[in-house]
C-alpha positions, 0 to 999 in steps of 0.5 A, a space after each residue: 526863786 522865779 516867784 521872789 524876782 517876778 513881781 510888779 507891773 510888769 509880771 503881766 508880761 509874762 502871759 505874753 510868753 505862750 503867744 510868742 512860742 505860738 508864734 515863734 518870736 524866738 527864731 524869727 528874732 535869731 533869723 533877723 540877728 543871724 545869731 544863736 541860742 547862746 548869743 546876747 543879740 536876739 536877748 536884746 531884740 526880745 527886750 525891744 518886742 517886750 517894751 513895745 508891748 509896754 508902750 512906753 519909752 525909753 524905759 531902759 532908763 528906769 533901773 527899777 524895771 530891773 527889780 521887777 523880773 522884766 530882764 528875766 523875761 528877755 533871758 538875761 540877768 539885766 537890762 542892756 544900754 541904750 548904746 548896745 541896741 542902738 549898735 544892734 540896729 545899725 548892724 542890720 538893713 531895713 530889708 533885714 527888718 522887712 524880711 522879719 516882718 514878711 515872717 511875722 506876718 505869715 506865722 500870724 496867717 498861719 495862726 489865725 489873726 487875719 479874718 475876712 476879706 477887707 483889707 484897709 491900706 493907710 498911711 500915718 505920718 510922724 513928725 520927725 527931728 531927723 538931722 538928714 537933709 529931708 523934703 519938708 511936708 504939711 501934715 495939715 493944710 494949715 500947718 507949717 511944713 515939716 520933717 515927716 516919718 512916713 510909715 504905711 499900714 496894712 491892717 486886717 478890717 475885721 480882726 484889727 490886727 496889722 498884717 504889714 508895716 513899712 516906713 520912709 522919709 517924706 521924699 518917698 511918694 505915696 503911691 510907690 510905698 504903697 506898691 511895695 506895702 501892697 506886694 508884701 501883704 499878698 505874699 502874707 495874705 494869698 487870698 482874693 481880698 479887696 483893699 480899701 484906701 482913702 483918696 490919696 491912694 487913687 492914682 492910675 498907677 496903682 489901680 494899673 498894678 491892681 489890675 494885674 494882680 489875681 488876689 486884690 482889688 482896690 477901692 478908693 474914693 475919688 478926689 472931688 475934681 474937676 478932672 475926675 467929674 468929666 472923667 
């Protein structure tokens, strides 16, 4: 019966099951939703995880996936709607997501996903269509100012695996966002490491904070300005 239902281009998704089991993904999702094995909320969250693995936006609108075994992969007999997903996400805070990612990072550390002592940190800015009042910034010097979503990542340079990620509006300074990212990254790695970043991380506040951390050092290029040259 299962072999008849699991077919098509998404059959490879089933190969993710051993990895998800090893990471304890189901328990992490249950902790995030605050629900048990018999509830639908963890299954909705699992569907979001598997959608992300496909790297396809808004696949819930493609009804054909409901006949390819994808819904069974999420522990359901059907695909949930956009509205159900939005209701689930609206019931949780950014702190809930942060704590979930911290737990995931710790599990990945134990699984050996992060090797070496070099960690890259970098922001990535995405143009936003939000209707909220937001500070506008330029993605490039010659581009017009636009509303943007800021995302910040720390990555193991040897394995290329992401360690931690955070997000904020354009009003959040890079230094302040990086301090939170670095703090959580340190909780996951828990070992002496060198952080590598670009020149926008060359700030007194960031270097002073790192100087008080026994596990971390920071290396960035210095801006080519007269003030820095004189110093």
